[in-house]
N, CA and C atoms as a LAMMPS dump frame, in Angstrom:
ITEM: TIMESTEP
0
ITEM: NUMBER OF ATOMS
651
ITEM: BOX BOUNDS ff ff ff
-5.0000000000000000e+02 5.0000000000000000e+02
-5.0000000000000000e+02 5.0000000000000000e+02
-5.0000000000000000e+02 5.0000000000000000e+02
ITEM: ATOMS id mol type element x y z
1 1 1 N -340.738 -146.447 -113.094
2 1 2 C -341.962 -145.72 -112.754
3 1 3 C -342.058 -145.532 -111.244
4 2 1 N -342.439 -144.327 -110.813
5 2 2 C -342.519 -144.008 -109.398
6 2 3 C -343.661 -144.781 -108.733
7 3 1 N -343.335 -145.507 -107.66
8 3 2 C -344.343 -146.276 -106.944
9 3 3 C -345.098 -145.366 -105.972
10 4 1 N -346.411 -145.527 -105.954
11 4 2 C -347.257 -144.747 -105.056
12 4 3 C -347.911 -145.634 -103.995
13 5 1 N -347.327 -146.803 -103.757
14 5 2 C -347.896 -147.729 -102.785
15 5 3 C -348.018 -147.081 -101.411
16 6 1 N -346.992 -146.301 -101.024
17 6 2 C -347.028 -145.674 -99.7
18 6 3 C -348.172 -144.671 -99.587
19 7 1 N -348.541 -144.052 -100.71
20 7 2 C -349.659 -143.1 -100.71
21 7 3 C -350.975 -143.848 -100.498
22 8 1 N -351.169 -144.928 -101.259
23 8 2 C -352.405 -145.697 -101.15
24 8 3 C -352.541 -146.319 -99.761
25 9 1 N -351.435 -146.867 -99.242
26 9 2 C -351.482 -147.473 -97.919
27 9 3 C -351.645 -146.416 -96.834
28 10 1 N -351.102 -145.234 -97.079
29 10 2 C -351.305 -144.129 -96.143
30 10 3 C -352.774 -143.742 -96.079
31 11 1 N -353.448 -143.764 -97.23
32 11 2 C -354.889 -143.478 -97.265
33 11 3 C -355.659 -144.559 -96.511
34 12 1 N -355.196 -145.805 -96.648
35 12 2 C -355.819 -146.918 -95.912
36 12 3 C -355.675 -146.697 -94.404
37 13 1 N -354.456 -146.334 -93.976
38 13 2 C -354.22 -146.084 -92.549
39 13 3 C -355.088 -144.931 -92.052
40 14 1 N -355.233 -143.914 -92.876
41 14 2 C -356.08 -142.781 -92.515
42 14 3 C -357.544 -143.211 -92.411
43 15 1 N -357.972 -144.047 -93.367
44 15 2 C -359.345 -144.532 -93.358
45 15 3 C -359.644 -145.391 -92.138
46 16 1 N -358.675 -146.244 -91.753
47 16 2 C -358.853 -147.078 -90.56
48 16 3 C -358.998 -146.198 -89.319
49 17 1 N -358.147 -145.185 -89.219
50 17 2 C -358.192 -144.285 -88.064
51 17 3 C -359.537 -143.576 -87.973
52 18 1 N -359.982 -143.002 -89.094
53 18 2 C -361.25 -142.27 -89.114
54 18 3 C -362.429 -143.207 -88.855
55 19 1 N -362.357 -144.414 -89.436
56 19 2 C -363.443 -145.369 -89.267
57 19 3 C -363.605 -145.806 -87.821
58 20 1 N -362.495 -146.09 -87.148
59 20 2 C -362.565 -146.537 -85.76
60 20 3 C -363.048 -145.419 -84.835
61 21 1 N -362.594 -144.196 -85.115
62 21 2 C -363.059 -143.06 -84.315
63 21 3 C -364.559 -142.838 -84.525
64 22 1 N -365.01 -142.975 -85.776
65 22 2 C -366.434 -142.803 -86.07
66 22 3 C -367.264 -143.883 -85.374
67 23 1 N -366.74 -145.105 -85.32
68 23 2 C -367.46 -146.192 -84.659
69 23 3 C -367.611 -145.96 -83.159
70 24 1 N -366.653 -145.219 -82.595
71 24 2 C -366.733 -144.938 -81.159
72 24 3 C -367.949 -144.087 -80.823
73 25 1 N -368.364 -143.253 -81.776
74 25 2 C -369.552 -142.434 -81.563
75 25 3 C -369.318 -141.313 -80.574
76 26 1 N -370.404 -140.714 -80.129
77 26 2 C -370.336 -139.598 -79.184
78 26 3 C -370.141 -140.116 -77.757
79 27 1 N -369.507 -139.287 -76.893
80 27 2 C -369.356 -139.692 -75.487
81 27 3 C -370.711 -139.935 -74.831
82 28 1 N -370.759 -140.898 -73.948
83 28 2 C -372.003 -141.216 -73.252
84 28 3 C -371.723 -141.44 -71.777
85 29 1 N -372.792 -141.393 -70.974
86 29 2 C -372.648 -141.592 -69.537
87 29 3 C -372.257 -143.032 -69.214
88 30 1 N -372.682 -143.968 -70.058
89 30 2 C -372.322 -145.372 -69.887
90 30 3 C -371.592 -145.852 -71.139
91 31 1 N -370.294 -145.496 -71.252
92 31 2 C -369.554 -145.864 -72.462
93 31 3 C -369.337 -147.352 -72.579
94 32 1 N -369.312 -147.827 -73.807
95 32 2 C -368.967 -149.22 -74.053
96 32 3 C -367.462 -149.403 -73.851
97 33 1 N -367.019 -150.649 -73.865
98 33 2 C -365.578 -150.901 -73.724
99 33 3 C -364.801 -150.266 -74.87
100 34 1 N -365.401 -150.279 -76.053
101 34 2 C -364.745 -149.674 -77.213
102 34 3 C -364.611 -148.171 -77.021
103 35 1 N -365.674 -147.525 -76.541
104 35 2 C -365.627 -146.091 -76.283
105 35 3 C -364.655 -145.774 -75.151
106 36 1 N -364.653 -146.62 -74.128
107 36 2 C -363.739 -146.406 -73.001
108 36 3 C -362.285 -146.482 -73.457
109 37 1 N -362.015 -147.366 -74.407
110 37 2 C -360.657 -147.488 -74.94
111 37 3 C -360.219 -146.182 -75.606
112 38 1 N -361.091 -145.612 -76.43
113 38 2 C -360.739 -144.377 -77.131
114 38 3 C -360.683 -143.194 -76.178
115 39 1 N -361.55 -143.187 -75.172
116 39 2 C -361.475 -142.136 -74.168
117 39 3 C -360.154 -142.214 -73.411
118 40 1 N -359.689 -143.44 -73.173
119 40 2 C -358.395 -143.625 -72.53
120 40 3 C -357.263 -143.089 -73.394
121 41 1 N -357.369 -143.299 -74.701
122 41 2 C -356.345 -142.784 -75.608
123 41 3 C -356.324 -141.256 -75.589
124 42 1 N -357.503 -140.645 -75.608
125 42 2 C -357.578 -139.182 -75.576
126 42 3 C -357.01 -138.651 -74.258
127 43 1 N -357.324 -139.32 -73.147
128 43 2 C -356.758 -138.906 -71.853
129 43 3 C -355.241 -139.029 -71.856
130 44 1 N -354.738 -140.078 -72.478
131 44 2 C -353.285 -140.266 -72.588
132 44 3 C -352.647 -139.094 -73.326
133 45 1 N -353.255 -138.676 -74.44
134 45 2 C -352.729 -137.547 -75.199
135 45 3 C -352.844 -136.254 -74.395
136 46 1 N -353.984 -136.062 -73.727
137 46 2 C -354.184 -134.861 -72.903
138 46 3 C -353.12 -134.773 -71.809
139 47 1 N -352.862 -135.872 -71.14
140 47 2 C -351.865 -135.875 -70.066
141 47 3 C -350.472 -135.565 -70.608
142 48 1 N -350.172 -136.09 -71.785
143 48 2 C -348.881 -135.826 -72.411
144 48 3 C -348.701 -134.328 -72.655
145 49 1 N -349.748 -133.678 -73.144
146 49 2 C -349.695 -132.241 -73.424
147 49 3 C -349.703 -131.418 -72.141
148 50 1 N -350.483 -131.849 -71.16
149 50 2 C -350.524 -131.121 -69.887
150 50 3 C -349.17 -131.146 -69.19
151 51 1 N -348.505 -132.286 -69.228
152 51 2 C -347.218 -132.419 -68.565
153 51 3 C -346.129 -131.588 -69.234
154 52 1 N -346.216 -131.429 -70.538
155 52 2 C -345.146 -130.744 -71.274
156 52 3 C -345.442 -129.28 -71.575
157 53 1 N -346.723 -128.914 -71.681
158 53 2 C -347.074 -127.549 -72.07
159 53 3 C -347.947 -126.866 -71.023
160 54 1 N -348.846 -127.612 -70.4
161 54 2 C -349.817 -127.008 -69.491
162 54 3 C -351.188 -126.984 -70.149
163 55 1 N -352.119 -126.272 -69.531
164 55 2 C -353.492 -126.239 -70.043
165 55 3 C -353.569 -125.63 -71.438
166 56 1 N -352.616 -124.754 -71.774
167 56 2 C -352.615 -124.176 -73.116
168 56 3 C -352.395 -125.238 -74.191
169 57 1 N -351.805 -126.347 -73.789
170 57 2 C -351.5 -127.397 -74.751
171 57 3 C -352.694 -128.234 -75.159
172 58 1 N -353.817 -128.088 -74.447
173 58 2 C -354.985 -128.902 -74.774
174 58 3 C -355.54 -128.595 -76.156
175 59 1 N -355.244 -127.41 -76.692
176 59 2 C -355.703 -127.072 -78.035
177 59 3 C -355.056 -127.954 -79.099
178 60 1 N -353.959 -128.632 -78.74
179 60 2 C -353.234 -129.465 -79.701
180 60 3 C -353.598 -130.949 -79.59
181 61 1 N -354.58 -131.276 -78.75
182 61 2 C -354.992 -132.678 -78.605
183 61 3 C -355.395 -133.295 -79.947
184 62 1 N -356.241 -132.629 -80.761
185 62 2 C -356.608 -133.232 -82.059
186 62 3 C -355.401 -133.503 -82.953
187 63 1 N -354.436 -132.576 -82.963
188 63 2 C -353.247 -132.743 -83.805
189 63 3 C -352.425 -133.951 -83.369
190 64 1 N -352.07 -134.004 -82.093
191 64 2 C -351.199 -135.077 -81.605
192 64 3 C -351.915 -136.425 -81.642
193 65 1 N -353.205 -136.434 -81.308
194 65 2 C -353.965 -137.69 -81.35
195 65 3 C -354.052 -138.215 -82.78
196 66 1 N -354.256 -137.316 -83.738
197 66 2 C -354.34 -137.726 -85.144
198 66 3 C -353.007 -138.262 -85.649
199 67 1 N -351.927 -137.584 -85.296
200 67 2 C -350.595 -138.044 -85.698
201 67 3 C -350.323 -139.431 -85.119
202 68 1 N -350.658 -139.617 -83.842
203 68 2 C -350.424 -140.909 -83.202
204 68 3 C -351.176 -142.038 -83.871
205 69 1 N -352.455 -141.797 -84.193
206 69 2 C -353.253 -142.833 -84.845
207 69 3 C -352.723 -143.158 -86.236
208 70 1 N -352.396 -142.112 -87.005
209 70 2 C -351.926 -142.348 -88.37
210 70 3 C -350.599 -143.113 -88.366
211 71 1 N -349.668 -142.696 -87.518
212 71 2 C -348.367 -143.374 -87.47
213 71 3 C -348.533 -144.803 -86.982
214 72 1 N -349.381 -145.015 -85.967
215 72 2 C -349.563 -146.363 -85.432
216 72 3 C -350.123 -147.308 -86.482
217 73 1 N -351.211 -146.913 -87.147
218 73 2 C -351.827 -147.817 -88.124
219 73 3 C -350.977 -147.94 -89.389
220 74 1 N -350.219 -146.91 -89.717
221 74 2 C -349.28 -147.024 -90.832
222 74 3 C -348.198 -148.035 -90.509
223 75 1 N -347.671 -147.958 -89.286
224 75 2 C -346.677 -148.935 -88.846
225 75 3 C -347.27 -150.342 -88.822
226 76 1 N -348.514 -150.435 -88.36
227 76 2 C -349.166 -151.733 -88.213
228 76 3 C -349.384 -152.423 -89.557
229 77 1 N -349.627 -151.644 -90.608
230 77 2 C -349.82 -152.232 -91.937
231 77 3 C -348.572 -152.981 -92.4
232 78 1 N -347.419 -152.575 -91.882
233 78 2 C -346.18 -153.251 -92.244
234 78 3 C -346.101 -154.664 -91.71
235 79 1 N -346.984 -155.026 -90.776
236 79 2 C -347.006 -156.381 -90.243
237 79 3 C -347.876 -157.318 -91.068
238 80 1 N -348.616 -156.75 -92.022
239 80 2 C -349.461 -157.564 -92.891
240 80 3 C -348.599 -158.146 -94.003
241 81 1 N -348.581 -159.472 -94.176
242 81 2 C -347.754 -160.073 -95.239
243 81 3 C -348.071 -159.481 -96.611
244 82 1 N -347.028 -159.096 -97.317
245 82 2 C -347.191 -158.538 -98.655
246 82 3 C -347.344 -157.035 -98.703
247 83 1 N -347.498 -156.405 -97.528
248 83 2 C -347.65 -154.95 -97.483
249 83 3 C -346.421 -154.312 -96.851
250 84 1 N -346.173 -153.086 -97.25
251 84 2 C -345.073 -152.311 -96.671
252 84 3 C -345.653 -151.118 -95.936
253 85 1 N -345.166 -150.87 -94.74
254 85 2 C -345.679 -149.761 -93.943
255 85 3 C -345.455 -148.441 -94.67
256 86 1 N -346.465 -147.565 -94.746
257 86 2 C -346.256 -146.231 -95.342
258 86 3 C -345.123 -145.474 -94.665
259 87 1 N -344.935 -145.733 -93.368
260 87 2 C -343.869 -145.058 -92.63
261 87 3 C -342.493 -145.656 -92.911
262 88 1 N -342.447 -146.722 -93.708
263 88 2 C -341.16 -147.253 -94.161
264 88 3 C -340.72 -146.54 -95.436
265 89 1 N -341.449 -145.469 -95.793
266 89 2 C -341.12 -144.648 -96.957
267 89 3 C -340.792 -143.237 -96.469
268 90 1 N -339.674 -142.697 -96.939
269 90 2 C -339.207 -141.381 -96.495
270 90 3 C -340.234 -140.291 -96.785
271 91 1 N -340.938 -140.393 -97.908
272 91 2 C -341.868 -139.333 -98.295
273 91 3 C -343.009 -139.165 -97.296
274 92 1 N -343.553 -140.272 -96.822
275 92 2 C -344.634 -140.213 -95.829
276 92 3 C -344.157 -139.538 -94.554
277 93 1 N -343.005 -139.962 -94.073
278 93 2 C -342.474 -139.43 -92.823
279 93 3 C -342.091 -137.961 -92.945
280 94 1 N -341.529 -137.587 -94.099
281 94 2 C -341.145 -136.189 -94.301
282 94 3 C -342.378 -135.29 -94.32
283 95 1 N -343.457 -135.768 -94.927
284 95 2 C -344.696 -134.979 -94.952
285 95 3 C -345.201 -134.745 -93.529
286 96 1 N -345.202 -135.8 -92.705
287 96 2 C -345.626 -135.656 -91.317
288 96 3 C -344.71 -134.716 -90.544
289 97 1 N -343.404 -134.894 -90.732
290 97 2 C -342.433 -134.072 -90.006
291 97 3 C -342.554 -132.596 -90.4
292 98 1 N -342.816 -132.325 -91.663
293 98 2 C -342.969 -130.93 -92.112
294 98 3 C -344.238 -130.307 -91.544
295 99 1 N -345.299 -131.11 -91.404
296 99 2 C -346.522 -130.604 -90.776
297 99 3 C -346.225 -130.156 -89.35
298 100 1 N -345.527 -131.002 -88.586
299 100 2 C -345.162 -130.663 -87.212
300 100 3 C -344.27 -129.421 -87.193
301 101 1 N -343.282 -129.365 -88.077
302 101 2 C -342.346 -128.247 -88.14
303 101 3 C -343.07 -126.932 -88.419
304 102 1 N -343.966 -126.945 -89.397
305 102 2 C -344.694 -125.73 -89.753
306 102 3 C -345.633 -125.29 -88.636
307 103 1 N -346.344 -126.237 -88.048
308 103 2 C -347.328 -125.88 -87.028
309 103 3 C -346.656 -125.3 -85.79
310 104 1 N -345.578 -125.912 -85.307
311 104 2 C -344.993 -125.384 -84.073
312 104 3 C -344.347 -124.025 -84.3
313 105 1 N -343.818 -123.771 -85.486
314 105 2 C -343.27 -122.438 -85.761
315 105 3 C -344.379 -121.398 -85.954
316 106 1 N -345.457 -121.79 -86.618
317 106 2 C -346.606 -120.878 -86.781
318 106 3 C -347.186 -120.527 -85.415
319 107 1 N -347.315 -121.543 -84.548
320 107 2 C -347.839 -121.291 -83.207
321 107 3 C -346.897 -120.404 -82.405
322 108 1 N -345.604 -120.572 -82.589
323 108 2 C -344.641 -119.726 -81.898
324 108 3 C -344.802 -118.264 -82.274
325 109 1 N -344.928 -117.998 -83.558
326 109 2 C -345.114 -116.613 -84.013
327 109 3 C -346.497 -116.092 -83.637
328 110 1 N -347.501 -116.964 -83.629
329 110 2 C -348.853 -116.526 -83.27
330 110 3 C -348.917 -116.072 -81.819
331 111 1 N -348.252 -116.797 -80.937
332 111 2 C -348.318 -116.489 -79.518
333 111 3 C -347.342 -115.398 -79.094
334 112 1 N -346.185 -115.336 -79.73
335 112 2 C -345.13 -114.42 -79.288
336 112 3 C -344.836 -113.302 -80.275
337 113 1 N -345.388 -113.395 -81.478
338 113 2 C -345.064 -112.398 -82.486
339 113 3 C -343.596 -112.48 -82.873
340 114 1 N -343.022 -111.333 -83.156
341 114 2 C -341.596 -111.298 -83.518
342 114 3 C -340.734 -111.738 -82.343
343 115 1 N -341.277 -111.604 -81.129
344 115 2 C -340.539 -112.024 -79.94
345 115 3 C -340.199 -113.504 -79.944
346 116 1 N -340.858 -114.274 -80.809
347 116 2 C -340.547 -115.698 -80.914
348 116 3 C -339.09 -115.91 -81.31
349 117 1 N -338.536 -114.942 -82.027
350 117 2 C -337.136 -115.068 -82.463
351 117 3 C -336.177 -115.072 -81.283
352 118 1 N -336.642 -114.583 -80.111
353 118 2 C -335.771 -114.602 -78.932
354 118 3 C -335.439 -116.035 -78.521
355 119 1 N -336.313 -116.979 -78.901
356 119 2 C -336.039 -118.382 -78.595
357 119 3 C -334.762 -118.864 -79.28
358 120 1 N -334.362 -118.15 -80.331
359 120 2 C -333.205 -118.572 -81.119
360 120 3 C -331.927 -117.82 -80.725
361 121 1 N -332.047 -116.862 -79.781
362 121 2 C -330.929 -115.966 -79.511
363 121 3 C -330.007 -116.427 -78.394
364 122 1 N -330.468 -117.357 -77.576
365 122 2 C -329.636 -117.795 -76.476
366 122 3 C -329.67 -116.824 -75.305
367 123 1 N -329.013 -117.165 -74.181
368 123 2 C -329.071 -116.332 -72.967
369 123 3 C -328.139 -115.13 -72.978
370 124 1 N -327.115 -115.141 -73.821
371 124 2 C -326.114 -114.069 -73.832
372 124 3 C -326.285 -113.207 -75.074
373 125 1 N -326.609 -111.901 -74.912
374 125 2 C -326.83 -111.043 -76.084
375 125 3 C -325.6 -110.882 -76.968
376 126 1 N -324.423 -111.003 -76.36
377 126 2 C -323.192 -110.848 -77.154
378 126 3 C -322.955 -112.052 -78.073
379 127 1 N -323.467 -113.186 -77.667
380 127 2 C -323.303 -114.394 -78.472
381 127 3 C -324.555 -114.722 -79.283
382 128 1 N -325.5 -113.781 -79.312
383 128 2 C -326.77 -114.017 -79.996
384 128 3 C -326.604 -114.441 -81.457
385 129 1 N -325.723 -113.798 -82.253
386 129 2 C -325.576 -114.241 -83.649
387 129 3 C -325.134 -115.696 -83.779
388 130 1 N -324.234 -116.107 -82.877
389 130 2 C -323.75 -117.489 -82.922
390 130 3 C -324.874 -118.45 -82.538
391 131 1 N -325.578 -118.125 -81.446
392 131 2 C -326.688 -118.972 -81.011
393 131 3 C -327.786 -119.025 -82.07
394 132 1 N -328.036 -117.878 -82.714
395 132 2 C -329.095 -117.827 -83.717
396 132 3 C -328.793 -118.794 -84.868
397 133 1 N -327.538 -118.782 -85.337
398 133 2 C -327.143 -119.677 -86.424
399 133 3 C -327.261 -121.138 -86
400 134 1 N -326.796 -121.437 -84.776
401 134 2 C -326.856 -122.81 -84.283
402 134 3 C -328.3 -123.278 -84.149
403 135 1 N -329.165 -122.393 -83.595
404 135 2 C -330.569 -122.752 -83.392
405 135 3 C -331.293 -122.944 -84.722
406 136 1 N -331.009 -122.11 -85.689
407 136 2 C -331.642 -122.252 -87.006
408 136 3 C -331.282 -123.599 -87.617
409 137 1 N -330.002 -123.945 -87.562
410 137 2 C -329.563 -125.243 -88.097
411 137 3 C -330.236 -126.384 -87.339
412 138 1 N -330.308 -126.239 -85.999
413 138 2 C -330.924 -127.271 -85.17
414 138 3 C -332.401 -127.458 -85.517
415 139 1 N -333.125 -126.349 -85.71
416 139 2 C -334.551 -126.438 -86.024
417 139 3 C -334.776 -127.006 -87.43
418 140 1 N -333.928 -126.631 -88.369
419 140 2 C -334.071 -127.166 -89.724
420 140 3 C -333.763 -128.657 -89.77
421 141 1 N -332.946 -129.116 -88.819
422 141 2 C -332.597 -130.541 -88.775
423 141 3 C -333.705 -131.381 -88.16
424 142 1 N -334.625 -130.745 -87.432
425 142 2 C -335.661 -131.512 -86.74
426 142 3 C -336.543 -132.337 -87.678
427 143 1 N -337.087 -131.756 -88.752
428 143 2 C -337.896 -132.6 -89.642
429 143 3 C -337.098 -133.728 -90.283
430 144 1 N -335.81 -133.491 -90.496
431 144 2 C -334.955 -134.527 -91.089
432 144 3 C -334.767 -135.68 -90.104
433 145 1 N -334.481 -135.328 -88.841
434 145 2 C -334.268 -136.385 -87.846
435 145 3 C -335.57 -137.134 -87.549
436 146 1 N -336.699 -136.414 -87.499
437 146 2 C -337.994 -137.08 -87.307
438 146 3 C -338.259 -138.072 -88.434
439 147 1 N -337.955 -137.628 -89.646
440 147 2 C -338.183 -138.463 -90.825
441 147 3 C -337.32 -139.714 -90.805
442 148 1 N -336.028 -139.512 -90.624
443 148 2 C -335.092 -140.629 -90.738
444 148 3 C -335.203 -141.599 -89.57
445 149 1 N -335.525 -141.087 -88.374
446 149 2 C -335.661 -141.978 -87.22
447 149 3 C -336.788 -142.985 -87.449
448 150 1 N -337.947 -142.489 -87.856
449 150 2 C -339.081 -143.377 -88.086
450 150 3 C -338.839 -144.282 -89.285
451 151 1 N -338.276 -143.71 -90.358
452 151 2 C -338.006 -144.5 -91.565
453 151 3 C -337.033 -145.638 -91.28
454 152 1 N -335.935 -145.322 -90.597
455 152 2 C -334.908 -146.335 -90.335
456 152 3 C -335.452 -147.472 -89.469
457 153 1 N -336.228 -147.117 -88.446
458 153 2 C -336.754 -148.147 -87.557
459 153 3 C -337.783 -149.031 -88.244
460 154 1 N -338.678 -148.439 -89.03
461 154 2 C -339.716 -149.234 -89.675
462 154 3 C -339.163 -150.034 -90.852
463 155 1 N -338.288 -149.414 -91.644
464 155 2 C -337.698 -150.134 -92.77
465 155 3 C -336.789 -151.258 -92.277
466 156 1 N -335.954 -150.93 -91.295
467 156 2 C -335.061 -151.946 -90.743
468 156 3 C -335.828 -153.068 -90.064
469 157 1 N -336.922 -152.704 -89.349
470 157 2 C -337.731 -153.723 -88.69
471 157 3 C -338.39 -154.662 -89.683
472 158 1 N -338.863 -154.118 -90.804
473 158 2 C -339.5 -154.948 -91.833
474 158 3 C -338.496 -155.923 -92.451
475 159 1 N -337.296 -155.425 -92.749
476 159 2 C -336.269 -156.278 -93.34
477 159 3 C -335.83 -157.367 -92.366
478 160 1 N -335.695 -156.991 -91.088
479 160 2 C -335.293 -157.965 -90.078
480 160 3 C -336.36 -159.041 -89.91
481 161 1 N -337.632 -158.634 -89.948
482 161 2 C -338.726 -159.588 -89.83
483 161 3 C -338.697 -160.596 -90.967
484 162 1 N -338.467 -160.126 -92.187
485 162 2 C -338.396 -161.01 -93.349
486 162 3 C -337.236 -161.998 -93.231
487 163 1 N -336.083 -161.496 -92.78
488 163 2 C -334.901 -162.351 -92.645
489 163 3 C -335.138 -163.434 -91.595
490 164 1 N -335.686 -163.039 -90.445
491 164 2 C -335.909 -164.011 -89.369
492 164 3 C -336.933 -165.061 -89.765
493 165 1 N -338.011 -164.629 -90.4
494 165 2 C -339.022 -165.58 -90.847
495 165 3 C -338.43 -166.538 -91.87
496 166 1 N -337.608 -166.016 -92.78
497 166 2 C -336.96 -166.853 -93.781
498 166 3 C -336.047 -167.888 -93.162
499 167 1 N -335.308 -167.49 -92.116
500 167 2 C -334.411 -168.426 -91.449
501 167 3 C -335.181 -169.544 -90.761
502 168 1 N -336.291 -169.186 -90.157
503 168 2 C -337.09 -170.202 -89.463
504 168 3 C -337.685 -171.192 -90.45
505 169 1 N -338.231 -170.699 -91.546
506 169 2 C -338.898 -171.543 -92.524
507 169 3 C -337.915 -172.469 -93.229
508 170 1 N -336.709 -171.971 -93.508
509 170 2 C -335.748 -172.74 -94.294
510 170 3 C -334.903 -173.691 -93.459
511 171 1 N -334.904 -173.501 -92.159
512 171 2 C -334.062 -174.334 -91.302
513 171 3 C -334.904 -175.455 -90.687
514 172 1 N -334.632 -176.71 -91.025
515 172 2 C -335.441 -177.834 -90.51
516 172 3 C -335.34 -177.994 -88.998
517 173 1 N -334.233 -177.542 -88.402
518 173 2 C -334.056 -177.688 -86.962
519 173 3 C -334.947 -176.742 -86.165
520 174 1 N -335.373 -175.646 -86.787
521 174 2 C -336.21 -174.667 -86.086
522 174 3 C -337.677 -174.756 -86.482
523 175 1 N -338.002 -175.647 -87.414
524 175 2 C -339.385 -175.743 -87.88
525 175 3 C -340.333 -176.154 -86.737
526 176 1 N -339.841 -177.031 -85.846
527 176 2 C -340.696 -177.484 -84.741
528 176 3 C -341.043 -176.348 -83.795
529 177 1 N -340.114 -175.41 -83.648
530 177 2 C -340.333 -174.277 -82.751
531 177 3 C -340.837 -173.036 -83.49
532 178 1 N -341.09 -173.171 -84.791
533 178 2 C -341.434 -172.001 -85.602
534 178 3 C -342.671 -171.253 -85.113
535 179 1 N -343.773 -171.941 -84.674
536 179 2 C -344.935 -171.163 -84.2
537 179 3 C -344.594 -170.261 -83.024
538 180 1 N -343.854 -170.808 -82.046
539 180 2 C -343.472 -170.017 -80.872
540 180 3 C -342.55 -168.882 -81.276
541 181 1 N -341.596 -169.195 -82.147
542 181 2 C -340.628 -168.196 -82.588
543 181 3 C -341.317 -167.081 -83.368
544 182 1 N -342.258 -167.457 -84.232
545 182 2 C -342.977 -166.462 -85.022
546 182 3 C -343.838 -165.569 -84.141
547 183 1 N -344.463 -166.152 -83.117
548 183 2 C -345.256 -165.351 -82.185
549 183 3 C -344.368 -164.363 -81.432
550 184 1 N -343.176 -164.815 -81.081
551 184 2 C -342.229 -163.931 -80.401
552 184 3 C -341.824 -162.772 -81.308
553 185 1 N -341.547 -163.076 -82.58
554 185 2 C -341.165 -162.029 -83.535
555 185 3 C -342.301 -161.029 -83.72
556 186 1 N -343.532 -161.551 -83.837
557 186 2 C -344.689 -160.673 -84.018
558 186 3 C -344.869 -159.766 -82.804
559 187 1 N -344.666 -160.313 -81.604
560 187 2 C -344.801 -159.518 -80.379
561 187 3 C -343.763 -158.4 -80.342
562 188 1 N -342.534 -158.731 -80.714
563 188 2 C -341.468 -157.723 -80.738
564 188 3 C -341.772 -156.652 -81.781
565 189 1 N -342.26 -157.077 -82.937
566 189 2 C -342.596 -156.138 -84.009
567 189 3 C -343.728 -155.208 -83.576
568 190 1 N -344.749 -155.763 -82.907
569 190 2 C -345.867 -154.943 -82.45
570 190 3 C -345.394 -153.936 -81.401
571 191 1 N -344.485 -154.346 -80.545
572 191 2 C -343.929 -153.435 -79.548
573 191 3 C -343.186 -152.285 -80.229
574 192 1 N -342.442 -152.603 -81.287
575 192 2 C -341.728 -151.572 -82.038
576 192 3 C -342.71 -150.608 -82.706
577 193 1 N -343.815 -151.138 -83.219
578 193 2 C -344.848 -150.304 -83.835
579 193 3 C -345.372 -149.282 -82.831
580 194 1 N -345.665 -149.745 -81.619
581 194 2 C -346.193 -148.865 -80.581
582 194 3 C -345.142 -147.843 -80.149
583 195 1 N -343.923 -148.299 -79.903
584 195 2 C -342.872 -147.411 -79.402
585 195 3 C -342.56 -146.303 -80.403
586 196 1 N -342.458 -146.652 -81.689
587 196 2 C -342.142 -145.647 -82.695
588 196 3 C -343.27 -144.625 -82.841
589 197 1 N -344.505 -145.062 -82.667
590 197 2 C -345.631 -144.128 -82.698
591 197 3 C -345.534 -143.156 -81.526
592 198 1 N -345.228 -143.693 -80.35
593 198 2 C -345.11 -142.861 -79.154
594 198 3 C -343.967 -141.864 -79.295
595 199 1 N -342.833 -142.312 -79.814
596 199 2 C -341.679 -141.425 -79.963
597 199 3 C -342.01 -140.264 -80.894
598 200 1 N -342.694 -140.541 -81.998
599 200 2 C -343.056 -139.466 -82.926
600 200 3 C -344.003 -138.474 -82.242
601 201 1 N -344.938 -138.991 -81.455
602 201 2 C -345.881 -138.125 -80.743
603 201 3 C -345.17 -137.262 -79.707
604 202 1 N -344.343 -137.863 -78.882
605 202 2 C -343.714 -137.115 -77.79
606 202 3 C -342.729 -136.078 -78.325
607 203 1 N -342.02 -136.395 -79.403
608 203 2 C -341.121 -135.409 -79.988
609 203 3 C -341.908 -134.233 -80.566
610 204 1 N -343.054 -134.51 -81.165
611 204 2 C -343.911 -133.437 -81.678
612 204 3 C -344.376 -132.539 -80.537
613 205 1 N -344.733 -133.155 -79.41
614 205 2 C -345.169 -132.383 -78.242
615 205 3 C -344.022 -131.537 -77.691
616 206 1 N -342.831 -132.107 -77.624
617 206 2 C -341.666 -131.376 -77.113
618 206 3 C -341.355 -130.171 -77.996
619 207 1 N -341.429 -130.34 -79.308
620 207 2 C -341.175 -129.222 -80.218
621 207 3 C -342.235 -128.139 -80.055
622 208 1 N -343.484 -128.545 -79.89
623 208 2 C -344.556 -127.576 -79.64
624 208 3 C -344.324 -126.851 -78.324
625 209 1 N -343.928 -127.594 -77.299
626 209 2 C -343.701 -126.997 -75.984
627 209 3 C -342.603 -125.938 -76.048
628 210 1 N -341.536 -126.233 -76.776
629 210 2 C -340.447 -125.268 -76.902
630 210 3 C -340.871 -124.007 -77.626
631 211 1 N -341.803 -124.132 -78.567
632 211 2 C -342.23 -122.979 -79.366
633 211 3 C -343.215 -122.097 -78.615
634 212 1 N -344.106 -122.697 -77.844
635 212 2 C -345.164 -121.911 -77.2
636 212 3 C -344.82 -121.512 -75.779
637 213 1 N -343.687 -122.014 -75.251
638 213 2 C -343.317 -121.699 -73.874
639 213 3 C -343.041 -120.206 -73.711
640 214 1 N -343.429 -119.679 -72.553
641 214 2 C -343.151 -118.283 -72.235
642 214 3 C -341.721 -118.175 -71.677
643 215 1 N -341.172 -117.002 -71.788
644 215 2 C -339.779 -116.801 -71.381
645 215 3 C -339.545 -117.152 -69.913
646 216 1 N -340.551 -116.815 -69.047
647 216 2 C -340.345 -117.077 -67.627
648 216 3 C -340.312 -118.561 -67.307
649 217 1 N -340.837 -119.428 -68.238
650 217 2 C -340.807 -120.867 -68.018
651 217 3 C -339.5 -121.469 -68.504
């Protein structure tokens, strides 16, 4: 029977993201520390888009911020004993990657019209058919690489965490150091959760930047 655990946990991650954003409330002149934290996150996303796209990229702040929150909390659920991260499932990651793929191509055609196809032609008109084929293959591979990169890191990280914890628990020589060792493993795992979320966000921004960029840039 097909397991839908990743779907249910994905809904949980989505609920956590929406709940925390709702708790932040509306911006105020004297924000609380909680509000300041979320404002900092939004500024982080804005700066990422400004650096890669420019002011035109600010329209994508909700998209990239939402992707970052969902991937982060999905990854974080994998640190809860007995739970598996939704992003440790190929289906979750492929759905996210296809959303990014569709949006950046739709935006490319929206801004450039048919001229968007020039992005696939390369600099030499005589070699345009060759470049076009290469670019099409490259673009079709993007959702696959986005999917597998996140899946491999989260699935591999979960398995490694289980193995290391098992070794510590079963080995009497390491039991005395187990609290310190476990804290170290948790810290490394949390760092991986953050890094993988950032990588998914920045790659999404780079793909958007390539699609909406003007020829003179």
